[in-house]
N, CA, C, O and the ligand as a Tripos MOL2 file, in Angstrom:
@<TRIPOS>MOLECULE
protein
  277   275    70     0     0
PROTEIN
NO_CHARGES

@<TRIPOS>ATOM
      1 N           0.8450   -1.2240    0.0230 N.3       1 MET1
      2 CA          0.0050    0.0130    0.0050 C.3       1 MET1
      3 C           0.8740    1.2630    0.0060 C.2       1 MET1
      4 O           1.7470    1.4540    0.8530 O.2       1 MET1
      5 N           0.5970    2.0930   -0.9720 N.am      2 ALA2
      6 CA          1.3930    3.3170   -1.0560 C.3       2 ALA2
      7 C           0.9290    4.3320    0.0550 C.2       2 ALA2
      8 O          -0.2610    4.5390    0.2940 O.2       2 ALA2
      9 N           1.9150    4.9140    0.6780 N.am      3 LYS3
     10 CA          1.5600    5.8970    1.6740 C.3       3 LYS3
     11 C           1.5250    7.2750    1.1210 C.2       3 LYS3
     12 O           2.4040    7.6680    0.3540 O.2       3 LYS3
     13 N           0.5530    7.9960    1.4860 N.am      4 LYS4
     14 CA          0.3740    9.4340    0.9810 C.3       4 LYS4
     15 C           1.2720   10.3470    1.7930 C.2       4 LYS4
     16 O           1.2390   10.3790    3.0230 O.2       4 LYS4
     17 N           2.0830   11.0970    1.0360 N.am      5 GLN5
     18 CA          2.9530   12.1320    1.6630 C.3       5 GLN5
     19 C           2.1760   13.3610    2.0020 C.2       5 GLN5
     20 O           1.5820   13.9950    1.1300 O.2       5 GLN5
     21 N           2.1750   13.6940    3.2330 N.am      6 SER6
     22 CA          1.5080   14.9770    3.6160 C.3       6 SER6
     23 C           2.2300   15.5230    4.8220 C.2       6 SER6
     24 O           2.9640   14.7920    5.4880 O.2       6 SER6
     25 N           2.0360   16.7940    5.1150 N.am      7 PRO7
     26 CA          2.7260   17.4280    6.2390 C.3       7 PRO7
     27 C           2.2580   16.8070    7.5930 C.2       7 PRO7
     28 O           2.8180   17.0920    8.6520 O.2       7 PRO7
     29 N           1.2110   15.9480    7.5100 N.am      8 LEU8
     30 CA          0.7930   15.3400    8.8100 C.3       8 LEU8
     31 C           1.5880   14.1340    9.1280 C.2       8 LEU8
     32 O           1.3970   13.5050   10.1680 O.2       8 LEU8
     33 N           2.5070   13.7910    8.2200 N.am      9 LYS9
     34 CA          3.3380   12.5120    8.4080 C.3       9 LYS9
     35 C           3.9990   12.4870    9.8000 C.2       9 LYS9
     36 O           3.9930   11.4470   10.4600 O.2       9 LYS9
     37 N           4.5530   13.5900   10.2420 N.am     10 GLY10
     38 CA          5.2620   13.5420   11.5150 C.3      10 GLY10
     39 C           4.3910   13.4730   12.7720 C.2      10 GLY10
     40 O           4.8870   13.1860   13.8620 O.2      10 GLY10
     41 N           3.1080   13.7360   12.6150 N.am     11 LEU11
     42 CA          2.2390   13.6980   13.7690 C.3      11 LEU11
     43 C           1.5910   12.3160   14.0960 C.2      11 LEU11
     44 O           1.1220   12.0450   15.2020 O.2      11 LEU11
     45 N           1.6090   11.4700   13.0310 N.am     12 GLY12
     46 CA          1.0350   10.1170   13.3000 C.3      12 GLY12
     47 C          -0.4520   10.2050   13.6770 C.2      12 GLY12
     48 O          -1.1780   11.0300   13.1230 O.2      12 GLY12
     49 N          -0.8880    9.4040   14.5680 N.am     13 ALA13
     50 CA         -2.2780    9.3470   14.9390 C.3      13 ALA13
     51 C          -2.5760   10.1470   16.2210 C.2      13 ALA13
     52 O          -3.5960    9.9710   16.8890 O.2      13 ALA13
     53 N          -1.6390   11.0140   16.5090 N.am     14 ARG14
     54 CA         -1.8160   11.7290   17.7650 C.3      14 ARG14
     55 C          -2.7460   12.9850   17.6290 C.2      14 ARG14
     56 O          -3.0220   13.4600   16.5270 O.2      14 ARG14
     57 N          -3.1750   13.4530   18.7160 N.am     15 TYR15
     58 CA         -3.8740   14.7500   18.8730 C.3      15 TYR15
     59 C          -5.3120   14.7840   18.3170 C.2      15 TYR15
     60 O          -6.0450   15.7390   18.5740 O.2      15 TYR15
     61 N          -5.7160   13.7620   17.5680 N.am     16 GLY16
     62 CA         -7.0750   13.8330   17.0350 C.3      16 GLY16
     63 C          -7.0420   14.5220   15.6590 C.2      16 GLY16
     64 O          -6.0500   15.1000   15.2180 O.2      16 GLY16
     65 N          -8.2440   14.4030   15.0110 N.am     17 ILE17
     66 CA         -8.3270   14.9200   13.6430 C.3      17 ILE17
     67 C          -8.3290   16.4140   13.5280 C.2      17 ILE17
     68 O          -7.7490   16.9430   12.5790 O.2      17 ILE17
     69 N          -8.9600   17.1410   14.4590 N.am     18 LYS18
     70 CA         -9.0980   18.6080   14.2840 C.3      18 LYS18
     71 C          -7.7550   19.3180   14.3520 C.2      18 LYS18
     72 O          -7.4480   20.0720   13.4290 O.2      18 LYS18
     73 N          -6.9320   19.1300   15.3790 N.am     19 PRO19
     74 CA         -5.6610   19.8300   15.3330 C.3      19 PRO19
     75 C          -4.7260   19.4600   14.2050 C.2      19 PRO19
     76 O          -3.9080   20.2540   13.7420 O.2      19 PRO19
     77 N          -4.8910   18.1670   13.7670 N.am     20 ARG20
     78 CA         -4.0700   17.7520   12.6500 C.3      20 ARG20
     79 C          -4.5180   18.3910   11.3110 C.2      20 ARG20
     80 O          -3.6840   18.6830   10.4540 O.2      20 ARG20
     81 N          -5.7950   18.5960   11.1480 N.am     21 LYS21
     82 CA         -6.2890   19.3090   10.0100 C.3      21 LYS21
     83 C          -5.8290   20.7540   10.0460 C.2      21 LYS21
     84 O          -5.4070   21.3150    9.0350 O.2      21 LYS21
     85 N          -5.9210   21.3610   11.2550 N.am     22 GLN22
     86 CA         -5.4440   22.7570   11.3870 C.3      22 GLN22
     87 C          -4.0190   22.9040   11.0490 C.2      22 GLN22
     88 O          -3.6210   23.8540   10.3750 O.2      22 GLN22
     89 N          -3.1870   21.9190   11.5360 N.am     23 TYR23
     90 CA         -1.7870   21.9040   11.2700 C.3      23 TYR23
     91 C          -1.4360   21.7940    9.7770 C.2      23 TYR23
     92 O          -0.4990   22.4280    9.2920 O.2      23 TYR23
     93 N          -2.1990   20.9890    9.0840 N.am     24 SER24
     94 CA         -1.8770   20.8530    7.6210 C.3      24 SER24
     95 C          -2.2580   22.0440    6.9100 C.2      24 SER24
     96 O          -1.5940   22.4130    5.9410 O.2      24 SER24
     97 N          -3.3240   22.7130    7.3270 N.am     25 GLN25
     98 CA         -3.7570   24.0410    6.7070 C.3      25 GLN25
     99 C          -2.6660   25.0940    6.8510 C.2      25 GLN25
    100 O          -2.2390   25.7200    5.8810 O.2      25 GLN25
    101 N          -2.2120   25.2730    8.1500 N.am     26 VAL26
    102 CA         -1.1700   26.2370    8.4270 C.3      26 VAL26
    103 C           0.1070   25.8990    7.7230 C.2      26 VAL26
    104 O           0.7800   26.7930    7.2100 O.2      26 VAL26
    105 N           0.4690   24.6280    7.6780 N.am     27 HIS27
    106 CA          1.6850   24.1830    7.0140 C.3      27 HIS27
    107 C           1.6740   24.5100    5.4970 C.2      27 HIS27
    108 O           2.6860   24.8880    4.9070 O.2      27 HIS27
    109 N           0.5130   24.3460    4.9260 N.am     28 ARG28
    110 CA          0.3370   24.6730    3.5100 C.3      28 ARG28
    111 C           0.5970   26.1570    3.2460 C.2      28 ARG28
    112 O           1.2830   26.5160    2.2890 O.2      28 ARG28
    113 N           0.0680   26.9680    4.0640 N.am     29 ILE29
    114 CA          0.2730   28.4290    3.9380 C.3      29 ILE29
    115 C           1.7140   28.7800    4.1800 C.2      29 ILE29
    116 O           2.3180   29.5600    3.4440 O.2      29 ILE29
    117 N           2.2580   28.1930    5.2210 N.am     30 LEU30
    118 CA          3.6850   28.4160    5.5210 C.3      30 LEU30
    119 C           4.5900   28.0770    4.3680 C.2      30 LEU30
    120 O           5.5190   28.8310    4.0790 O.2      30 LEU30
    121 N           4.3520   26.9610    3.6930 N.am     31 LYS31
    122 CA          5.3260   26.4420    2.7140 C.3      31 LYS31
    123 C           4.9260   26.9380    1.2890 C.2      31 LYS31
    124 O           5.5500   26.5270    0.3110 O.2      31 LYS31
    125 N           3.9230   27.7890    1.1670 N.am     32 ALA32
    126 CA          3.4570   28.1770   -0.1530 C.3      32 ALA32
    127 C           4.5460   28.9820   -0.8210 C.2      32 ALA32
    128 O           5.2990   29.7000   -0.1630 O.2      32 ALA32
    129 N           4.6260   28.8610   -2.1230 N.am     33 LYS33
    130 CA          5.6390   29.5730   -2.9300 C.3      33 LYS33
    131 C           5.4250   31.0780   -2.8920 C.2      33 LYS33
    132 O           4.3280   31.5530   -3.1850 O.2      33 LYS33
    133 N           6.4300   31.8150   -2.5450 N.am     34 ARG34
    134 CA          6.2530   33.3110   -2.5120 C.3      34 ARG34
    135 C           7.3970   33.9250   -3.3020 C.2      34 ARG34
    136 O           8.4620   33.3320   -3.4740 O.2      34 ARG34
    137 N           7.1380   35.1120   -3.7650 N.am     35 LYS35
    138 CA          8.1840   35.8710   -4.4850 C.3      35 LYS35
    139 C           8.5940   37.0960   -3.7870 C.2      35 LYS35
    140 O           7.7680   37.7670   -3.1690 O.2      35 LYS35
    141 N           9.8500   37.4210   -3.8600 N.am     36 CYS36
    142 CA         10.3990   38.6710   -3.2800 C.3      36 CYS36
    143 C           9.8070   39.8470   -4.0390 C.2      36 CYS36
    144 O           9.8550   39.8780   -5.2680 O.2      36 CYS36
    145 N           9.2310   40.8470   -3.2960 N.am     37 PRO37
    146 CA          8.6890   42.0190   -3.9720 C.3      37 PRO37
    147 C           9.7610   42.8950   -4.5890 C.2      37 PRO37
    148 O           9.4820   43.7870   -5.3900 O.2      37 PRO37
    149 N          11.0170   42.6130   -4.1890 N.am     38 ASP38
    150 CA         12.1240   43.4780   -4.6630 C.3      38 ASP38
    151 C          12.7840   42.9080   -5.9240 C.2      38 ASP38
    152 O          12.9780   43.6160   -6.9130 O.2      38 ASP38
    153 N          13.1280   41.6060   -5.8700 N.am     39 CYS39
    154 CA         13.8600   41.0040   -6.9560 C.3      39 CYS39
    155 C          13.1440   39.8100   -7.5760 C.2      39 CYS39
    156 O          13.5850   39.3220   -8.6170 O.2      39 CYS39
    157 N          12.0630   39.3230   -6.9860 N.am     40 GLY40
    158 CA         11.3820   38.2010   -7.5690 C.3      40 GLY40
    159 C          12.0160   36.8300   -7.1930 C.2      40 GLY40
    160 O          11.6280   35.7850   -7.7160 O.2      40 GLY40
    161 N          12.9470   36.8750   -6.3220 N.am     41 GLY41
    162 CA         13.5640   35.6690   -5.8210 C.3      41 GLY41
    163 C          12.7420   34.8620   -4.8310 C.2      41 GLY41
    164 O          11.6360   35.2670   -4.4740 O.2      41 GLY41
    165 N          13.2500   33.7570   -4.3930 N.am     42 PRO42
    166 CA         12.4840   32.9490   -3.4030 C.3      42 PRO42
    167 C          12.3020   33.6320   -2.0230 C.2      42 PRO42
    168 O          13.2690   34.0880   -1.4130 O.2      42 PRO42
    169 N          11.1420   33.6830   -1.5900 N.am     43 PHE43
    170 CA         10.7760   34.4530   -0.3900 C.3      43 PHE43
    171 C          10.2730   33.5050    0.6170 C.2      43 PHE43
    172 O           9.2860   32.8150    0.3630 O.2      43 PHE43
    173 N          10.9030   33.4240    1.7670 N.am     44 SER44
    174 CA         10.4240   32.4640    2.7780 C.3      44 SER44
    175 C          10.5730   32.9720    4.1920 C.2      44 SER44
    176 O          11.1510   34.0330    4.4280 O.2      44 SER44
    177 N          10.0580   32.2230    5.1120 N.am     45 ARG45
    178 CA         10.0970   32.6340    6.5390 C.3      45 ARG45
    179 C          11.4900   32.3210    7.1020 C.2      45 ARG45
    180 O          12.0270   31.2240    6.9460 O.2      45 ARG45
    181 N          12.0300   33.3230    7.7480 N.am     46 GLU46
    182 CA         13.3420   33.1420    8.3780 C.3      46 GLU46
    183 C          13.1820   32.7380    9.8370 C.2      46 GLU46
    184 O          13.8780   31.8600   10.3460 O.2      46 GLU46
    185 N          12.2310   33.4180   10.4960 N.am     47 ALA47
    186 CA         11.9180   33.1400   11.8330 C.3      47 ALA47
    187 C          10.4160   33.4850   12.0430 C.2      47 ALA47
    188 O           9.7730   33.9930   11.1250 O.2      47 ALA47
    189 N           9.8640   33.2140   13.2380 N.am     48 VAL48
    190 CA          8.4570   33.5270   13.4250 C.3      48 VAL48
    191 C           8.2460   35.0350   13.1900 C.2      48 VAL48
    192 O           8.8210   35.8690   13.8910 O.2      48 VAL48
    193 N           7.4080   35.3650   12.1870 N.am     49 GLY49
    194 CA          7.0990   36.7590   11.9970 C.3      49 GLY49
    195 C           8.1610   37.5190   11.0910 C.2      49 GLY49
    196 O           7.9850   38.6850   10.7400 O.2      49 GLY49
    197 N           9.2170   36.8080   10.7590 N.am     50 VAL50
    198 CA         10.2620   37.4710    9.9160 C.3      50 VAL50
    199 C          10.3750   36.7270    8.6040 C.2      50 VAL50
    200 O          10.6620   35.5300    8.5590 O.2      50 VAL50
    201 N          10.1450   37.4590    7.5570 N.am     51 TRP51
    202 CA         10.2090   36.8370    6.1910 C.3      51 TRP51
    203 C          11.3220   37.5220    5.4080 C.2      51 TRP51
    204 O          11.5180   38.7360    5.4690 O.2      51 TRP51
    205 N          12.0290   36.6940    4.6800 N.am     52 SER52
    206 CA         13.1530   37.3090    3.9730 C.3      52 SER52
    207 C          13.4000   36.6200    2.6030 C.2      52 SER52
    208 O          12.9550   35.4970    2.3640 O.2      52 SER52
    209 N          14.1120   37.3270    1.7350 N.am     53 CYS53
    210 CA         14.4350   36.8740    0.3980 C.3      53 CYS53
    211 C          15.7910   36.1270    0.4560 C.2      53 CYS53
    212 O          16.7520   36.6170    1.0490 O.2      53 CYS53
    213 N          15.8450   34.9560   -0.1600 N.am     54 LYS54
    214 CA         17.0790   34.2480   -0.1450 C.3      54 LYS54
    215 C          18.1100   34.8390   -1.0280 C.2      54 LYS54
    216 O          19.3080   34.6260   -0.8390 O.2      54 LYS54
    217 N          17.6490   35.5990   -2.0150 N.am     55 LYS55
    218 CA         18.6000   36.1250   -3.0460 C.3      55 LYS55
    219 C          19.1610   37.4960   -2.7020 C.2      55 LYS55
    220 O          20.3740   37.6940   -2.7770 O.2      55 LYS55
    221 N          18.3080   38.4530   -2.3260 N.am     56 CYS56
    222 CA         18.7930   39.8530   -2.0820 C.3      56 CYS56
    223 C          18.7800   40.1970   -0.6160 C.2      56 CYS56
    224 O          19.3280   41.2280   -0.2260 O.2      56 CYS56
    225 N          18.1460   39.3300    0.2480 N.am     57 GLY57
    226 CA         18.2100   39.6610    1.6520 C.3      57 GLY57
    227 C          17.0790   40.6270    2.0970 C.2      57 GLY57
    228 O          17.0530   41.0800    3.2420 O.2      57 GLY57
    229 N          16.1770   40.9190    1.1920 N.am     58 PHE58
    230 CA         15.0690   41.8250    1.5300 C.3      58 PHE58
    231 C          14.2930   41.1800    2.6780 C.2      58 PHE58
    232 O          13.9580   39.9970    2.6220 O.2      58 PHE58
    233 N          14.0090   41.9690    3.7230 N.am     59 LYS59
    234 CA         13.4590   41.3980    4.9150 C.3      59 LYS59
    235 C          12.1720   42.1940    5.2470 C.2      59 LYS59
    236 O          12.1310   43.4180    5.1280 O.2      59 LYS59
    237 N          11.1350   41.4560    5.6650 N.am     60 VAL60
    238 CA          9.8530   42.0870    6.0090 C.3      60 VAL60
    239 C           9.2200   41.4380    7.1990 C.2      60 VAL60
    240 O           9.4220   40.2460    7.4290 O.2      60 VAL60
    241 N           8.4550   42.1850    7.9690 N.am     61 ALA61
    242 CA          7.7170   41.5750    9.1220 C.3      61 ALA61
    243 C           6.3980   41.0880    8.6170 C.2      61 ALA61
    244 O           5.7090   41.8090    7.8960 O.2      61 ALA61
    245 N           6.0280   39.8990    8.9690 N.am     62 GLY62
    246 CA          4.7770   39.3710    8.6510 C.3      62 GLY62
    247 C           4.1170   38.6930    9.8900 C.2      62 GLY62
    248 O           4.5270   38.9380   11.0250 O.2      62 GLY62
    249 N           3.1470   37.8870    9.6630 N.am     63 THR63
    250 CA          2.6330   37.1650   10.8030 C.3      63 THR63
    251 C           3.4290   35.8250   10.9830 C.2      63 THR63
    252 O           4.3640   35.5460   10.2330 O.2      63 THR63
    253 N           3.0520   35.0620   11.9350 N.am     64 ALA64
    254 CA          3.8820   33.8600   12.2470 C.3      64 ALA64
    255 C           3.9330   32.9410   11.1070 C.2      64 ALA64
    256 O           4.9830   32.3710   10.8110 O.2      64 ALA64
    257 N           2.7830   32.7620   10.4190 N.am     65 TYR65
    258 CA          2.7770   31.6960    9.4100 C.3      65 TYR65
    259 C           2.3880   32.2580    8.0070 C.2      65 TYR65
    260 O           2.2540   31.4830    7.0600 O.2      65 TYR65
    261 N           2.2200   33.4940    7.8810 N.am     66 ASP66
    262 CA          1.8890   34.0650    6.5420 C.3      66 ASP66
    263 C           2.4390   35.4720    6.4710 C.2      66 ASP66
    264 O           2.8040   36.0690    7.4840 O.2      66 ASP66
    265 N           2.4930   35.9910    5.2620 N.am     67 VAL67
    266 CA          2.9660   37.3300    5.0930 C.3      67 VAL67
    267 C           2.0630   38.0030    4.0030 C.2      67 VAL67
    268 O           1.7430   37.4150    2.9700 O.2      67 VAL67
    269 N           1.6890   39.2450    4.3030 N.am     68 LYS68
    270 CA          0.8640   39.9340    3.3430 C.3      68 LYS68
    271 C           1.7110   41.0070    2.6590 C.2      68 LYS68
    272 O           2.1390   41.9710    3.2930 O.2      68 LYS68
    273 N           1.9390   40.8310    1.3970 N.am     69 LEU69
    274 CA          2.8230   41.7630    0.6730 C.3      69 LEU69
    275 C           2.0030   42.7490   -0.0980 C.2      69 LEU69
    276 O           2.5560   43.6180   -0.7730 O.2      69 LEU69
    277 ZN         14.8830   39.5820   -3.2040 Zn       70 ZN70
@<TRIPOS>BOND
     1     1     2 1
     2     2     3 1
     3     3     4 2
     4     3     5 am
     5     5     6 1
     6     6     7 1
     7     7     8 2
     8     7     9 am
     9     9    10 1
    10    10    11 1
    11    11    12 2
    12    11    13 am
    13    13    14 1
    14    14    15 1
    15    15    16 2
    16    15    17 am
    17    17    18 1
    18    18    19 1
    19    19    20 2
    20    19    21 am
    21    21    22 1
    22    22    23 1
    23    23    24 2
    24    23    25 am
    25    25    26 1
    26    26    27 1
    27    27    28 2
    28    27    29 am
    29    29    30 1
    30    30    31 1
    31    31    32 2
    32    31    33 am
    33    33    34 1
    34    34    35 1
    35    35    36 2
    36    35    37 am
    37    37    38 1
    38    38    39 1
    39    39    40 2
    40    39    41 am
    41    41    42 1
    42    42    43 1
    43    43    44 2
    44    43    45 am
    45    45    46 1
    46    46    47 1
    47    47    48 2
    48    47    49 am
    49    49    50 1
    50    50    51 1
    51    51    52 2
    52    51    53 am
    53    53    54 1
    54    54    55 1
    55    55    56 2
    56    55    57 am
    57    57    58 1
    58    58    59 1
    59    59    60 2
    60    59    61 am
    61    61    62 1
    62    62    63 1
    63    63    64 2
    64    63    65 am
    65    65    66 1
    66    66    67 1
    67    67    68 2
    68    67    69 am
    69    69    70 1
    70    70    71 1
    71    71    72 2
    72    71    73 am
    73    73    74 1
    74    74    75 1
    75    75    76 2
    76    75    77 am
    77    77    78 1
    78    78    79 1
    79    79    80 2
    80    79    81 am
    81    81    82 1
    82    82    83 1
    83    83    84 2
    84    83    85 am
    85    85    86 1
    86    86    87 1
    87    87    88 2
    88    87    89 am
    89    89    90 1
    90    90    91 1
    91    91    92 2
    92    91    93 am
    93    93    94 1
    94    94    95 1
    95    95    96 2
    96    95    97 am
    97    97    98 1
    98    98    99 1
    99    99   100 2
   100    99   101 am
   101   101   102 1
   102   102   103 1
   103   103   104 2
   104   103   105 am
   105   105   106 1
   106   106   107 1
   107   107   108 2
   108   107   109 am
   109   109   110 1
   110   110   111 1
   111   111   112 2
   112   111   113 am
   113   113   114 1
   114   114   115 1
   115   115   116 2
   116   115   117 am
   117   117   118 1
   118   118   119 1
   119   119   120 2
   120   119   121 am
   121   121   122 1
   122   122   123 1
   123   123   124 2
   124   123   125 am
   125   125   126 1
   126   126   127 1
   127   127   128 2
   128   127   129 am
   129   129   130 1
   130   130   131 1
   131   131   132 2
   132   131   133 am
   133   133   134 1
   134   134   135 1
   135   135   136 2
   136   135   137 am
   137   137   138 1
   138   138   139 1
   139   139   140 2
   140   139   141 am
   141   141   142 1
   142   142   143 1
   143   143   144 2
   144   143   145 am
   145   145   146 1
   146   146   147 1
   147   147   148 2
   148   147   149 am
   149   149   150 1
   150   150   151 1
   151   151   152 2
   152   151   153 am
   153   153   154 1
   154   154   155 1
   155   155   156 2
   156   155   157 am
   157   157   158 1
   158   158   159 1
   159   159   160 2
   160   159   161 am
   161   161   162 1
   162   162   163 1
   163   163   164 2
   164   163   165 am
   165   165   166 1
   166   166   167 1
   167   167   168 2
   168   167   169 am
   169   169   170 1
   170   170   171 1
   171   171   172 2
   172   171   173 am
   173   173   174 1
   174   174   175 1
   175   175   176 2
   176   175   177 am
   177   177   178 1
   178   178   179 1
   179   179   180 2
   180   179   181 am
   181   181   182 1
   182   182   183 1
   183   183   184 2
   184   183   185 am
   185   185   186 1
   186   186   187 1
   187   187   188 2
   188   187   189 am
   189   189   190 1
   190   190   191 1
   191   191   192 2
   192   191   193 am
   193   193   194 1
   194   194   195 1
   195   195   196 2
   196   195   197 am
   197   197   198 1
   198   198   199 1
   199   199   200 2
   200   199   201 am
   201   201   202 1
   202   202   203 1
   203   203   204 2
   204   203   205 am
   205   205   206 1
   206   206   207 1
   207   207   208 2
   208   207   209 am
   209   209   210 1
   210   210   211 1
   211   211   212 2
   212   211   213 am
   213   213   214 1
   214   214   215 1
   215   215   216 2
   216   215   217 am
   217   217   218 1
   218   218   219 1
   219   219   220 2
   220   219   221 am
   221   221   222 1
   222   222   223 1
   223   223   224 2
   224   223   225 am
   225   225   226 1
   226   226   227 1
   227   227   228 2
   228   227   229 am
   229   229   230 1
   230   230   231 1
   231   231   232 2
   232   231   233 am
   233   233   234 1
   234   234   235 1
   235   235   236 2
   236   235   237 am
   237   237   238 1
   238   238   239 1
   239   239   240 2
   240   239   241 am
   241   241   242 1
   242   242   243 1
   243   243   244 2
   244   243   245 am
   245   245   246 1
   246   246   247 1
   247   247   248 2
   248   247   249 am
   249   249   250 1
   250   250   251 1
   251   251   252 2
   252   251   253 am
   253   253   254 1
   254   254   255 1
   255   255   256 2
   256   255   257 am
   257   257   258 1
   258   258   259 1
   259   259   260 2
   260   259   261 am
   261   261   262 1
   262   262   263 1
   263   263   264 2
   264   263   265 am
   265   265   266 1
   266   266   267 1
   267   267   268 2
   268   267   269 am
   269   269   270 1
   270   270   271 1
   271   271   272 2
   272   271   273 am
   273   273   274 1
   274   274   275 1
   275   275   276 2
@<TRIPOS>SUBSTRUCTURE
     1 MET1         2 RESIDUE 1 A MET
     2 ALA2         6 RESIDUE 1 A ALA
     3 LYS3        10 RESIDUE 1 A LYS
     4 LYS4        14 RESIDUE 1 A LYS
     5 GLN5        18 RESIDUE 1 A GLN
     6 SER6        22 RESIDUE 1 A SER
     7 PRO7        26 RESIDUE 1 A PRO
     8 LEU8        30 RESIDUE 1 A LEU
     9 LYS9        34 RESIDUE 1 A LYS
    10 GLY10       38 RESIDUE 1 A GLY
    11 LEU11       42 RESIDUE 1 A LEU
    12 GLY12       46 RESIDUE 1 A GLY
    13 ALA13       50 RESIDUE 1 A ALA
    14 ARG14       54 RESIDUE 1 A ARG
    15 TYR15       58 RESIDUE 1 A TYR
    16 GLY16       62 RESIDUE 1 A GLY
    17 ILE17       66 RESIDUE 1 A ILE
    18 LYS18       70 RESIDUE 1 A LYS
    19 PRO19       74 RESIDUE 1 A PRO
    20 ARG20       78 RESIDUE 1 A ARG
    21 LYS21       82 RESIDUE 1 A LYS
    22 GLN22       86 RESIDUE 1 A GLN
    23 TYR23       90 RESIDUE 1 A TYR
    24 SER24       94 RESIDUE 1 A SER
    25 GLN25       98 RESIDUE 1 A GLN
    26 VAL26      102 RESIDUE 1 A VAL
    27 HIS27      106 RESIDUE 1 A HIS
    28 ARG28      110 RESIDUE 1 A ARG
    29 ILE29      114 RESIDUE 1 A ILE
    30 LEU30      118 RESIDUE 1 A LEU
    31 LYS31      122 RESIDUE 1 A LYS
    32 ALA32      126 RESIDUE 1 A ALA
    33 LYS33      130 RESIDUE 1 A LYS
    34 ARG34      134 RESIDUE 1 A ARG
    35 LYS35      138 RESIDUE 1 A LYS
    36 CYS36      142 RESIDUE 1 A CYS
    37 PRO37      146 RESIDUE 1 A PRO
    38 ASP38      150 RESIDUE 1 A ASP
    39 CYS39      154 RESIDUE 1 A CYS
    40 GLY40      158 RESIDUE 1 A GLY
    41 GLY41      162 RESIDUE 1 A GLY
    42 PRO42      166 RESIDUE 1 A PRO
    43 PHE43      170 RESIDUE 1 A PHE
    44 SER44      174 RESIDUE 1 A SER
    45 ARG45      178 RESIDUE 1 A ARG
    46 GLU46      182 RESIDUE 1 A GLU
    47 ALA47      186 RESIDUE 1 A ALA
    48 VAL48      190 RESIDUE 1 A VAL
    49 GLY49      194 RESIDUE 1 A GLY
    50 VAL50      198 RESIDUE 1 A VAL
    51 TRP51      202 RESIDUE 1 A TRP
    52 SER52      206 RESIDUE 1 A SER
    53 CYS53      210 RESIDUE 1 A CYS
    54 LYS54      214 RESIDUE 1 A LYS
    55 LYS55      218 RESIDUE 1 A LYS
    56 CYS56      222 RESIDUE 1 A CYS
    57 GLY57      226 RESIDUE 1 A GLY
    58 PHE58      230 RESIDUE 1 A PHE
    59 LYS59      234 RESIDUE 1 A LYS
    60 VAL60      238 RESIDUE 1 A VAL
    61 ALA61      242 RESIDUE 1 A ALA
    62 GLY62      246 RESIDUE 1 A GLY
    63 THR63      250 RESIDUE 1 A THR
    64 ALA64      254 RESIDUE 1 A ALA
    65 TYR65      258 RESIDUE 1 A TYR
    66 ASP66      262 RESIDUE 1 A ASP
    67 VAL67      266 RESIDUE 1 A VAL
    68 LYS68      270 RESIDUE 1 A LYS
    69 LEU69      274 RESIDUE 1 A LEU
    70 ZN70       277 GROUP 0 **** ****
C-alpha cells in the first residue's frame, strides 16, 4: 500500500483529527511559494514573523505563518 505524503506525516495518529487538520492548513500556507517584492527571488520565513528573500536579503515583518505583501 502506497503511503500518502503529507505534512501530517510527523504527527502520526496523535492529537485527534481537528488539530491535525489545522496543522496541515497552516503548514500549506507556511510552505506556499512566494516571490520577493524586490527582486522576484524565493521568499520564505526566516523566523516567526520574519520573512526574507534568499537572493537579495530583503526582509519584512509578517505574521507567524503568513505574510501579506
Ligand atoms: Zn529579493
